[in-house]
C-alpha positions in Angstrom: 6.2 6.1 -13.5 9.4 7.5 -12.0 12.3 5.8 -11.0 11.6 5.4 -7.4 7.8 4.8 -7.7 9.3 1.8 -10.1 11.2 0.3 -7.7 8.9 0.3 -4.9 6.4 -0.6 -7.2 8.5 -4.2 -7.8 9.6 -4.3 -4.2 6.0 -4.3 -3.1 5.0 -6.6 -5.8 7.8 -9.5 -4.9 7.0 -9.6 -1.5 3.1 -10.1 -2.6 1.4 -6.6 -2.1 -1.5 -5.7 -5.0 -0.2 -2.9 -6.4 -1.5 -1.8 -10.3 -0.5 0.6 -12.8 -2.6 2.9 -14.6 -2.6 4.4 -17.3 -3.8 8.0 -16.5 -1.7 8.6 -13.5 2.3 9.0 -13.1 2.2 6.6 -9.4 0.7 3.6 -8.8 -2.1 2.4 -6.4 -2.6 -0.6 -4.4 -5.8 -2.4 -3.9 -7.0 -3.2 -0.8 -10.6 -5.0 -1.9 -11.0 -8.0 -1.1 -9.0 -8.0 2.5 -11.3 -6.7 4.7 -11.5 -9.0 8.1 -8.5 -11.1 7.5 -6.0 -10.0 10.3 -3.2 -12.2 9.7 -0.4 -9.9 9.6 1.4 -11.9 6.5 -1.2 -11.2 3.6 -3.7 -8.4 5.2 -2.2 -5.6 3.8 -4.6 -2.8 4.8 -7.7 -2.3 6.4 -9.3 1.5 6.1 -11.6 0.6 8.9 -10.4 -1.5 11.5 -6.8 -1.2 10.4 -6.5 1.7 13.3 -6.7 -0.6 15.6 -3.9 -3.0 14.9 0.1 -1.5 16.7 2.5 -0.3 14.9 -0.4 -0.1 11.6 0.0 3.6 10.4 -3.4 5.0 9.3 -4.5 0.9 8.9 -1.4 0.7 6.4 0.6 -2.8 6.6 4.1 -1.4 8.1 5.5 -4.0 5.1 4.1 -1.0 2.4 4.4 1.9 4.7 8.4 0.9 5.6 9.0 0.0 1.8 7.8 3.2 0.7 10.3 5.1 2.7 12.8 3.8 1.8 12.2 5.6 -1.5 11.4 8.8 -0.4 7.2 7.4 -0.9 4.2 7.6 1.3 0.3 6.4 1.4 -2.8 7.8 0.8 -6.1 6.2 1.0 -8.0 7.4 -2.3 -11.5 6.0 -1.2 -12.1 2.2 1.1 -10.9 -0.1 -1.5 -7.4 2.1 -2.9 -4.7 3.4 -1.8 -2.6 6.1 -3.7 1.7 6.2 -3.3 3.1 9.7 -4.0 6.3 11.7 -3.7 
């Protein structure tokens, strides 16, 4: 994993974000499973279906994720309703 990805991964993990590595890709991903319907901003990390209606969330992704990734020159994109990919 590239240095900026590793730093972002560790920063997100430290704040409790459900990040995970995969052996078949160079970057990491964020799980969006099991959080649908939980709108507590301290624990809900992403919501593919209704997150777009939450103020300050970009494309249903918690700003804690978005802001952390931006620090390292990265961004998040939905892979499917249960996974978020992290990219340069």
